[in-house]
C-alpha positions in Angstrom: -28.5 34.2 44.7 -31.5 34.6 46.8 -30.7 34.0 50.6 -33.3 32.4 52.6 -34.5 34.0 55.7 -32.7 33.1 59.2 -34.4 32.6 62.2 -34.9 35.8 64.5 -35.2 33.6 67.8 -34.7 30.2 69.1 -38.4 29.4 68.7 -38.2 30.3 65.0 -34.9 28.0 64.7 -37.2 25.2 66.3 -40.0 26.0 64.1 -37.9 25.7 61.2 -35.7 22.1 62.1 -39.3 20.5 63.1 -40.4 21.7 59.4 -37.7 20.2 58.1 -37.8 16.9 59.9 -41.6 16.6 58.6 -40.5 17.3 55.3 -37.9 14.8 55.2 -40.2 12.4 56.6 -43.0 12.9 53.7 -40.5 13.4 51.1 -37.9 10.9 50.7 -34.7 12.0 49.2 -31.7 9.9 47.0 -31.2 8.1 50.0 -34.5 6.6 50.2 -34.9 6.1 46.3 -35.8 2.3 45.6 -35.7 1.9 41.7 -38.4 -0.2 40.2 -37.1 -3.1 38.1 -36.6 -1.0 34.7 -35.2 2.1 36.5 -32.9 -0.4 37.8 -31.6 -1.7 34.3 -31.4 1.6 33.2 -29.4 2.8 36.2 -26.9 -0.2 35.6 -25.9 0.4 32.4 -22.7 2.1 31.5 -23.5 2.6 27.9 -22.5 6.4 26.9 -25.9 6.6 25.4 -29.1 5.6 27.0 -32.4 6.1 26.4 -35.3 5.4 28.5 -38.4 5.1 26.7 -42.0 5.2 28.7 -45.5 5.7 28.8 -47.0 8.2 30.4 -46.5 8.3 34.4 -43.9 5.5 34.0 -41.2 6.8 36.0 -38.8 7.7 33.3 -38.5 11.3 34.7 -37.6 10.0 38.1 -35.0 7.7 36.2 -33.3 10.2 34.7 -33.7 12.9 37.7 -32.0 10.4 39.9 -29.3 9.4 37.6 -28.4 13.2 37.4 -28.0 13.1 41.4 -26.0 9.9 41.8 -23.6 11.6 39.2 -23.6 15.4 40.6 -23.2 13.6 44.2 -20.3 11.2 43.0 -22.6 8.5 45.0 -23.7 6.2 42.1 -24.5 3.0 43.4 -24.4 0.8 40.0 -21.4 2.2 38.4 -18.1 4.3 38.1 -18.9 7.8 37.2 -16.6 10.8 37.6 -15.0 12.1 40.8 -17.1 15.5 41.7 -17.2 18.5 40.8 -19.2 17.2 38.0 -20.8 19.7 35.2 -24.0 18.3 34.4 -26.8 19.7 31.9 -30.6 19.1 31.7 -32.4 20.1 28.6 -36.4 20.0 28.5 -39.5 20.8 25.8 -39.9 24.5 27.4 -38.8 26.5 30.5 -42.4 26.8 31.7 -43.9 23.3 31.2 -40.7 21.4 31.1 -38.4 23.1 33.0 -40.4 24.8 36.1 -42.8 22.1 36.2 -41.1 19.0 35.5 -37.7 18.2 35.7 -36.5 20.9 38.4 -39.4 19.7 40.7 -38.2 16.3 40.3 -34.6 17.2 40.8 -35.8 19.1 44.1 -37.7 16.0 45.1 -34.8 13.5 45.2 -31.6 16.2 46.0 -30.8 16.2 49.9 -30.5 19.7 50.8 -27.4 18.8 52.6 -25.9 18.1 49.5 -27.1 21.6 48.3 -24.7 24.6 48.6 -25.6 26.4 51.5 -27.7 23.6 52.6 -30.8 24.7 51.1 -32.5 25.5 47.5 -32.6 28.8 47.6 -29.1 29.4 48.3 -28.4 27.0 45.6 -30.0 27.9 42.7 -29.3 30.7 40.6 -32.6 31.6 38.8 -31.1 34.1 36.4 -28.8 31.5 35.2 -31.3 28.6 35.7 -28.4 26.8 37.3 -28.4 24.5 40.5 -25.2 24.4 42.6 -23.6 21.5 45.1 -22.1 21.8 48.1 -19.0 19.7 46.4 -18.4 22.0 43.3 -20.9 20.0 41.0 -23.7 22.2 38.9 -26.7 20.9 37.0 -27.7 23.9 34.4 -31.4 23.6 33.2 -31.9 24.6 29.5 -34.6 24.3 26.6 -35.8 23.4 23.4 -36.7 26.3 22.4 -33.6 28.1 22.9 -31.2 29.4 20.3 -28.9 26.7 18.9 -26.0 28.9 19.9 -26.7 28.8 23.1 -25.6 25.0 23.6 -22.3 25.7 22.5 -19.2 26.4 24.9 -17.8 24.6 27.6 -17.7 20.8 28.0 -20.2 19.1 30.5 -19.6 15.6 32.2 -23.2 14.4 31.3 -26.3 15.7 29.4 -29.9 14.6 30.2 -32.6 15.2 27.8 -36.1 14.9 29.1 -38.3 14.1 26.2 -37.1 14.1 22.7 -34.8 16.9 21.7 -34.2 18.9 18.4 -31.4 16.4 16.6 -29.8 19.8 16.3 -29.7 20.5 19.6 -29.0 16.7 20.5 -25.6 16.8 18.4 -24.7 20.4 19.5 -24.9 19.3 23.4 -23.3 15.7 22.3 -20.3 18.1 21.3 -19.6 19.0 24.8 -19.3 15.4 26.1 -16.1 14.9 23.8 -13.6 15.9 26.0 -14.7 14.6 29.1 -15.6 11.3 27.4 -19.4 11.9 29.2 -22.4 10.6 28.9 -26.0 11.3 27.7 -29.6 9.9 28.6 -32.9 10.7 27.3 -36.0 10.2 28.7 -39.2 10.4 26.7 -42.4 9.1 25.2 -42.3 8.8 21.6 -45.4 10.6 21.0 -44.4 12.4 17.5 -43.9 9.0 16.1 -41.0 7.5 14.3 -38.8 10.4 14.4 -34.9 11.1 13.8 -34.5 9.1 17.4 -36.2 5.8 16.2 -33.3 5.0 13.5 -30.0 6.9 15.2 -30.8 5.8 18.6 -33.4 3.1 19.3 -32.7 1.1 15.8 -28.8 1.4 16.5 -29.1 0.2 19.8 -29.5 -3.0 19.0 -26.2 -3.9 17.1 -23.9 -0.9 18.8 -22.9 -1.7 22.7 -22.6 2.0 23.5 -26.4 2.6 23.1 -28.9 1.1 25.8 -32.4 1.3 25.1 -35.0 0.5 28.2 -38.8 0.6 27.2 -41.0 0.7 30.1 -45.3 0.9 30.1 -47.5 3.0 32.6 -48.4 -0.7 34.1 -44.8 -0.7 35.1 -45.3 1.6 37.7 -46.2 0.0 40.8 -47.6 3.0 42.4 -50.5 4.0 39.6 -54.0 2.1 40.0 -55.3 0.0 37.5 -58.6 1.9 37.1 -56.8 5.4 36.7 -54.8 3.7 33.9 -57.8 2.3 32.1 -59.8 5.6 32.1 -57.0 7.5 30.7 -56.0 5.3 28.2 -59.5 4.9 27.0 -59.9 8.2 25.2 -57.0 7.6 23.1 -57.0 6.2 19.2 -55.2 3.3 19.0 -51.7 4.5 18.0 -51.6 7.2 20.4 -52.4 4.5 23.2 -49.5 2.3 22.3 -46.7 5.5 22.6 -48.6 6.8 25.7 -49.0 3.5 27.8 -46.0 1.4 26.3 -43.8 3.7 25.3 -43.8 2.6 22.0 -42.6 4.3 18.4 -45.7 4.1 16.4 -46.0 6.0 12.9 -47.9 9.1 13.7 -50.7 9.9 11.2 -51.4 5.9 10.7 -49.3 3.2 9.9 -50.2 2.4 5.9 -49.3 -1.4 5.8 -50.9 -2.3 9.3 -51.6 -5.6 8.0 -47.5 -6.2 7.3 -46.1 -8.9 9.7 -43.0 -10.3 10.1 -44.7 -13.7 10.8 -47.0 -13.8 7.8 -44.7 -12.4 5.2 -40.8 -12.2 6.0 -39.3 -15.7 5.0 -35.6 -17.1 5.0 -33.1 -15.3 3.1 -31.7 -15.8 -0.3 -28.1 -16.6 0.0 -26.2 -15.1 -3.2 -27.2 -17.7 -6.1 -28.4 -20.1 -4.0 -32.3 -19.6 -3.8 -34.3 -20.0 -1.0 -36.2 -23.6 -1.8 -39.7 -22.0 -2.6 -38.3 -19.8 -5.4 -37.4 -21.3 -8.6 -35.2 -20.2 -11.2 -37.5 -21.1 -14.1 -40.5 -18.6 -12.3 -41.2 -15.1 -13.8 -38.2 -12.8 -12.7 -38.6 -9.2 -12.9 -37.0 -6.1 -11.3 -38.7 -2.7 -10.1 -36.7 0.6 -9.3 -37.3 4.0 -7.8 -34.9 6.3 -8.6 -33.2 9.1 -6.6 -29.5 10.5 -6.2 -29.2 12.7 -3.0 -32.2 10.3 -1.8 -31.8 6.5 -2.2 -32.1 4.8 -5.4 -33.9 1.2 -4.5 -33.8 -1.6 -7.0 -36.1 -4.8 -6.1 -35.4 -8.4 -7.3 -39.0 -10.0 -7.8 -40.2 -13.5 -8.6 -43.8 -14.4 -9.5 -45.5 -18.3 -9.8 -48.3 -18.9 -11.8 -50.9 -18.1 -9.2 -49.6 -14.9 -9.1 -48.0 -14.9 -5.7 -44.8 -12.5 -5.5 -41.3 -13.0 -3.7 -39.1 -10.3 -3.3 -35.8 -12.0 -2.7 -32.9 -9.3 -2.8 -32.3 -5.7 -3.0 -29.9 -2.9 -3.6 -30.3 0.4 -2.1 -28.0 3.6 -1.9 -27.4 7.0 -2.7 -25.4 9.4 -4.8 -24.6 6.4 -7.2 -24.3 7.9 -11.2 -26.7 6.1 -13.3 -23.6 4.5 -15.6 -22.3 3.0 -12.1 -26.0 1.7 -11.1 -26.1 -0.1 -14.6 -22.9 -1.7 -13.7 -24.0 -2.8 -10.3 -27.4 -4.2 -11.6 -25.7 -6.4 -14.5 -23.4 -7.9 -11.9 -26.0 -8.8 -9.3 -28.1 -10.3 -12.2 -25.4 -12.4 -13.2 -24.7 -13.5 -9.5 -27.8 -14.6 -9.0 -28.1 -16.5 -12.6 -31.0 -15.1 -13.3 -33.1 -14.1 -16.7 -35.2 -11.0 -15.7 -38.1 -10.6 -18.3 -38.2 -6.7 -17.4 -37.6 -3.6 -15.5 -40.3 -1.6 -14.6 -39.5 1.6 -12.6 -40.1 5.2 -11.4 -42.2 7.3 -14.7 -39.9 10.2 -13.6 -37.0 9.0 -15.3 -38.7 9.8 -18.6 -38.5 13.6 -17.8 -35.8 15.6 -20.2 -33.2 17.1 -18.3 -33.0 20.9 -19.9 -29.3 20.9 -19.2 -28.0 17.9 -20.4 -30.7 17.3 -23.3 -31.7 13.7 -22.1 -33.5 11.5 -19.9 -32.3 9.1 -16.8 -34.4 6.3 -18.8 -32.6 7.2 -22.0 -29.5 7.2 -19.8 -30.0 3.7 -18.6 -30.9 2.5 -22.2 -27.7 3.6 -23.2 -25.7 1.5 -20.8 -27.8 -1.5 -21.5 -30.7 -1.1 -18.8 -34.2 -0.8 -20.6 -36.3 0.4 -18.2 -40.4 0.3 -18.8 -42.6 3.0 -16.8 -44.3 2.4 -13.9 -48.0 3.5 -12.9 -47.6 6.0 -10.3 -51.5 5.9 -9.4 -50.2 6.3 -5.6 -53.9 5.0 -4.1 -54.3 2.0 -6.6 -50.6 0.9 -5.8 -51.2 0.9 -2.4 -54.1 -0.9 -2.8 -52.9 -3.7 -4.4 -50.1 -4.4 -2.4 -52.8 -4.4 0.5 -54.6 -7.0 -1.5 -51.6 -8.9 -1.8 -50.6 -8.6 1.7 -54.2 -9.7 2.8 -54.5 -12.4 0.6 -51.2 -14.2 1.1 -49.9 -13.6 -2.2 -46.6 -10.8 -1.3 -43.7 -12.0 0.9 -40.0 -10.6 1.6 -37.1 -12.4 2.3 -35.0 -11.3 5.2 -32.2 -9.9 3.5 -34.2 -7.1 1.8 -33.8 -5.2 5.5 -34.4 -1.5 3.8 -37.9 -2.6 2.3 -38.8 -4.3 5.7 -37.8 -1.2 7.3 -39.9 1.1 4.9 -42.8 -1.3 5.7 -42.4 -0.6 9.4 -42.5 2.9 8.8 -44.5 4.0 5.8 -47.3 6.5 7.4 -50.0 8.7 6.0 -49.3 12.2 6.7 -50.5 14.5 9.7 -51.4 18.0 10.0 -48.8 20.4 11.3 -50.5 21.4 14.0 -52.6 19.5 16.7 -55.4 21.9 16.4 -55.8 21.5 12.6 -55.7 17.8 13.1 -58.1 18.1 15.9 -60.4 20.2 13.6 -59.8 18.6 10.1 -60.6 14.7 8.5 -57.3 12.7 8.6 -55.1 13.1 5.6 -54.9 10.3 2.7 -51.6 11.2 1.2 -48.5 9.0 2.4 -45.9 11.1 4.3 -42.8 11.5 1.6 -40.2 9.9 3.5 -38.4 6.2 3.8 -40.5 5.2 0.9 -38.2 4.3 -1.7 -38.4 0.8 -1.7 -41.9 0.7 -1.3 -42.5 3.2 -4.6 -40.3 0.4 -6.4 -42.7 -2.2 -5.4 -45.6 -0.8 -6.3 -44.4 -0.2 -9.4 -43.2 -3.8 -9.6 -46.9 -4.8 -8.0 -48.7 -2.7 -10.6 -47.3 -4.3 -13.8 -48.7 -8.1 -12.8 -51.6 -8.8 -13.9 -54.8 -9.1 -11.9 -55.6 -12.7 -11.0 -59.1 -13.8 -9.9 -58.8 -14.0 -5.8 -58.3 -17.3 -4.0 -58.8 -18.4 -1.0 -55.6 -17.3 1.1 -53.1 -20.0 1.5 -52.8 -21.3 5.0 -50.4 -20.0 7.6 -46.8 -21.0 6.6 -47.6 -21.8 2.8 -44.3 -22.1 0.7 -45.0 -20.8 -3.0 -44.4 -24.8 -4.8 -42.5 -24.9 -8.3 -44.1 -22.9 -11.2 -43.5 -22.2 -14.6 -43.7 -18.9 -16.1 -47.0 -17.1 -16.5 -48.6 -15.2 -19.3 -47.8 -11.8 -18.8 -51.5 -10.0 -19.3 -52.1 -6.6 -20.3 -49.5 -5.2 -17.7 -49.7 -1.4 -16.7 -46.5 -0.2 -17.8 -45.9 2.2 -20.5 -43.3 0.9 -22.9 -40.0 3.2 -22.5 -39.2 5.9 -25.5 -35.7 6.7 -26.7 -36.1 9.8 -28.7 -38.4 8.4 -31.5 -37.7 4.7 -31.3 -39.8 2.2 -28.9 -38.4 -0.7 -27.1 -39.8 -3.8 -28.6 -40.9 -6.5 -26.4 -37.4 -8.1 -26.8 -36.0 -5.1 -25.1 -37.3 -6.6 -21.6 -35.3 -9.7 -21.4 -32.4 -9.2 -19.6 -30.5 -12.1 -18.8 -28.3 -12.9 -21.8 -27.4 -9.1 -22.3 -26.3 -9.0 -18.4 
């Protein structure tokens, strides 16, 4: 380790002593730390995994650094932590901009020199190992996301602090270091990359798993920032990026496709079993739409349309790695439980493709098991426009139990360019991001299978569909399924009696 210069005389010693007093006066250590409201919520939680979401300059990195120091020193004021010595790890985006410019200076800001090995940073910090040692035997190692995955293996740790969002592989490898100590991790981040893996596996999970905590703070929560400076900064950002950088919110990078989708306007109470919500009538026009997958999920949506063209999606099936024969059984059982007569099923047009090995298609296999499926229209732009039109005109509703469809509505976004330079130099992409879109693809096929009715005045907020008779199905967009040379007749699509 590098040793600091020792005083050569009493004058030098006095000069160094007074300099230390001045530094202590202008630079508060952990003993002078007064957490803001959201920081205190973060510190008080004893959840095994904590995510501190914040806008830029909202105090999240300070929260992560001070939490680390309390653990390392064994002086946490809000919760029980293991007794020192503590083995800690801090991981950031890279060594130059993440570790050297952000997290290491933040640790140096709050760590009292009296707590460090040798009583000073020069003695305590091993530059080669990038590890800070404390007088009580604790240490904090600094690592970065651009290191090889194998570097994150090895011995156990008591805690791990991720500053900004880690790659999932590094996150998993680091968490494995906590197993034998029953350790904790925390993640301080601004979700500028949008709805990545942390959205589902940390943010959403925290709503049901007591081992996870999410604290969300905004730039304006930082009482040390001026309102004028904040407004000047956010004025240069587009609306989506503003939500992430100002409020610490997950936003779909590239732009949310169905921005008009609203829980208040489009989600209605759940249909339970065969007891339909009072607004849904069994004598409406019921139909089913599907998107096929195996490694990816297969999605089935159960829909009902009234005479004015309003559609309610009232049930769903959504799972993966299920073979066609099993799906046919599950589908028939669900139709029986719902006590409906589905007029037709419309689905993914790719199911007509013949497998060169088995010699037949998914479509014909379903037909063999008593589930004839018409082929949907796969014009993506047209389908999206139809869904948008129905949402805007108050003609599409989803019941609360369709959790996967609702989840996809909130995440469905346009593709983005791979690099920031390409994003800055080119027009935005107009192709949907092909992820988490299985239920929405099924919905597109279903919406495109309905006749286009003349637009009427959008119903008032709070509208609930009246009783209605089955509408005439006029010029649907599907292409009738084929099995060999045989075409299915219209009668093949009346499923209620067969099921």
